C-alpha positions in Angstrom: -54.3 77.2 37.9 -52.8 74.0 39.3 -50.9 74.9 42.5 -49.2 72.3 44.7 -49.5 73.5 48.3 -45.7 73.9 48.6 -45.8 76.6 45.8 -49.0 78.4 46.9 -48.8 82.0 48.1 -52.0 83.6 49.4 -50.8 86.6 51.5 -52.5 89.6 50.0 -49.7 92.0 51.1 -47.0 89.9 49.4 -49.0 89.6 46.1 -50.1 93.2 45.9 -46.6 94.5 46.5 -45.4 92.5 43.6 -48.2 93.7 41.4 -47.3 97.3 42.2 -43.7 96.6 41.2 -44.5 94.6 38.1 -47.6 96.3 36.9 -48.1 94.7 33.4 -50.8 92.1 33.5 -52.7 90.1 30.9 -56.5 90.5 31.2 -58.3 87.5 29.8 -62.0 87.1 29.2 -64.4 84.9 27.3 -66.6 86.8 24.9 -68.7 85.8 21.8 -67.5 82.2 22.1 -63.8 83.2 22.0 -61.0 84.0 24.5 -59.6 87.5 24.3 -56.4 88.8 26.0 -55.1 92.3 26.5 -51.8 93.3 28.1 -52.3 96.4 30.4 -50.4 98.2 33.2 -52.5 97.9 36.4 -52.7 99.7 39.7 -53.8 98.0 42.9 -56.1 100.0 45.3 -55.9 98.6 48.8 -59.0 100.4 50.1 -61.4 98.9 47.5 -59.3 95.7 46.9 -59.5 96.5 43.2 -57.3 96.7 40.1 -57.5 99.8 37.9 -56.3 100.2 34.3 -57.0 102.2 31.2 -57.7 101.2 27.6 -58.2 102.8 24.2 -61.9 103.2 23.3 -61.1 101.7 19.9 -60.1 98.5 21.7 -63.0 96.0 21.4 -62.6 95.4 25.2 -64.2 98.8 25.7 -67.5 97.6 24.2 -67.2 94.1 25.8 -67.0 95.6 29.3 -69.9 98.0 28.9 -71.7 95.1 30.7 -69.7 93.9 33.7 -67.9 90.6 33.0 -65.9 88.1 35.1 -62.2 88.3 34.1 -58.8 86.8 34.9 -55.7 88.9 35.1 -52.3 87.1 35.0 -49.1 88.8 36.3 -46.0 87.0 35.2 -43.5 88.4 37.8 -40.3 86.5 36.7 -39.1 83.1 35.5 -35.9 81.3 34.8 -34.3 78.0 33.9 -32.9 75.7 36.6 -29.8 73.7 35.8 -29.2 70.3 37.5 -25.5 71.5 37.9 -26.7 73.8 40.7 -27.8 70.8 42.8 -25.2 69.2 45.2 -26.7 65.7 44.6 -26.0 65.9 40.9 -22.3 65.3 41.5 -23.0 62.4 43.9 -25.7 60.3 42.3 -26.7 62.2 39.1 -30.4 61.8 39.9 -31.3 65.4 38.8 -33.1 66.9 35.8 -33.6 70.5 34.7 -36.8 72.5 35.6 -38.2 76.0 35.5 -38.8 78.3 38.4 -41.3 81.2 38.1 -43.6 83.5 40.1 -47.1 84.2 38.7 -50.1 85.9 40.2 -53.8 85.3 39.2 -56.4 87.8 40.0 -60.1 87.1 39.3 -63.0 89.5 39.5 -65.8 91.5 37.9 -64.5 94.1 35.4 -66.4 97.2 34.4 -65.8 100.4 32.4 -65.8 103.6 34.4 -66.9 106.7 32.4 -65.5 109.3 34.9 -62.7 111.6 33.8 -61.7 112.3 37.5 -61.1 108.6 38.1 -59.3 108.3 34.8 -57.0 111.2 35.6 -56.3 109.8 39.0 -55.3 106.4 37.6 -52.9 108.0 35.0 -51.4 110.5 37.5 -50.6 107.8 40.0 -49.3 105.4 37.4 -47.1 108.1 36.0 -45.9 109.3 39.4 -44.8 105.8 40.4 -43.0 105.0 37.2 -41.4 108.4 36.7 -40.0 108.5 40.3 -36.5 107.3 39.2 -36.2 110.0 36.6 -33.9 113.1 37.2 -36.9 115.3 36.4 -40.1 113.2 36.6 -42.7 114.0 33.9 -46.2 114.9 35.1 -49.4 115.4 33.2 -49.3 119.2 33.7 -46.1 119.3 31.6 -48.2 118.8 28.4 -50.6 121.4 27.0 -54.1 121.1 28.5 -55.9 120.8 25.2 -53.5 118.0 24.2 -54.1 116.1 27.4 -57.9 116.6 27.1 -57.8 115.2 23.6 -55.8 112.1 24.7 -58.2 111.5 27.6 -61.2 111.5 25.3 -59.7 108.5 23.5 -59.4 106.3 26.6 -61.5 104.9 29.4 -60.9 103.5 32.9 -61.4 99.9 33.9 -62.0 98.7 37.5 -61.8 95.0 38.5 -63.2 94.2 42.0 -61.0 91.3 43.1 -62.8 88.2 44.2 -59.8 85.8 44.1 -56.1 86.5 44.4 -53.5 83.7 44.5 -49.8 83.3 43.6 -47.8 80.3 42.4 -44.2 80.8 43.6 -42.4 77.8 42.1 -39.0 78.4 43.7 -37.3 75.1 44.3 -39.2 74.6 47.6 -39.3 70.8 46.8 -35.5 70.8 47.1 -33.4 70.9 50.3 -32.2 74.2 51.6 -28.7 73.9 50.2 -30.1 73.4 46.7 -32.5 76.4 47.1 -29.6 78.7 48.2 -27.5 77.4 45.3 -30.2 78.2 42.8 -30.8 81.6 44.2 -27.1 82.4 44.1 -26.9 81.2 40.5 -29.8 83.6 39.7 -28.0 86.5 41.3 -24.9 85.8 39.1 -27.1 85.7 36.0 -28.9 89.0 36.9 -32.2 87.3 37.8 -32.4 89.4 40.9 -36.2 89.4 41.3 -36.3 85.6 41.6 -33.2 85.5 43.8 -34.6 88.1 46.2 -38.0 86.3 46.5 -36.3 83.0 47.1 -33.9 84.3 49.7 -36.6 86.3 51.6 -39.4 83.7 51.4 
């Protein structure tokens, strides 16, 4: 990924916090002379610096990862259009054009299938716990009949990706002056693009 230095983000704690909040990633790998992409919810494990996910055994990815492969996972955190009308200079000299702001994270590493029900249950329990936390009565795996859960577990497998490279591209108007950056962030807040606005104002 091309990243001008002004847009580069390498702080692991910043990147992994965003991954935890925006879990859906696109796993990309090259297999049999073709590119393949799968969209999966991921969990980051700080201790092992790894990503975990689960897939259906019917997914061709299950067979492809029986032998470890180098993969890329792309997390698209948020994005939005930038209007020249948000720049102060536009009304002085009109030398302004539209652009697009966005936050993306690329994680690279070796991916492998884990045939361990305990690991799989842990991944699912933590993922569920995190994303059910805002529910009045959070669902948990024990709410469903044991035989039903066991049958569902038999159809899926865990994936682990040991991260070798983690980098973010935070294109957030850093090439503009501070006034323009604040104006863009405020415009995003008014248009309910709160994730971008929060990152811009706290960066």
